C-alpha angles and dihedrals in degrees: 000000000000112000114200120190106191121185120251091261093056091046091052093049091049093041090227129146115217120238111280096219129039097187093103095056118119119216095186099092122089116246094001103134119069133170117216130202136161122241126198114221098208097264123092111264095006110120139151130203112230116210110194121184114234100232107019097036090220107166127217118186124207118183113231141045107259115100095194094049091046098056096082090043090050092052091049093048091047090053091051091047092053093048091048089055095051101255106156117261091237093054091044091052090049091051093048094046090052090059095085124125109035118220122190115209139167122277113258110167119081094190093058090046089052091053090049090052090050091051091048091053092047091051092048092051092043092054092045094052110025118017136057103227096204093062101031118120107145099103089146090067092052092047090050090051091053091047091065095039115127116250131180108239122233092256090058096230113131125314133294140190125238091239091054090052090050092050091050091052091048091049092047093050094043 
């Protein structure tokens, strides 16, 4: 089961109501809970949806505004991200197969939302200073940059990288 937690703005754009109850949600799958927000890139009409995993903070970027149209693209980009970072094909296939059905719920984690806001700001500045938005297509490079971005873990001891968190989850779940 893929649990998406879009912000209010993304829900309003998609005209979707989140699930009323979250009692049925399963937390057993790996990489199943993602927060979604929309980021403007400094040019009118140019936006990207940021999918940020709740515990690892891995970031997947999908150009556009439509949440429903972006879900298959997100799954495809996530699969490519995992393969690029040497997650076994068998584990990747298991993760992707577990992403059906898709459930849309409310956001509920302020820390993850804070990280999303930080990533949105970084993207905005990056496109203002470095990249030409009309000709940009290397989203893989930006996702790889965010995969090695330092994060403070929930315990507050030291710093960690999203890929290290992913590897720990994969080792724990076998």
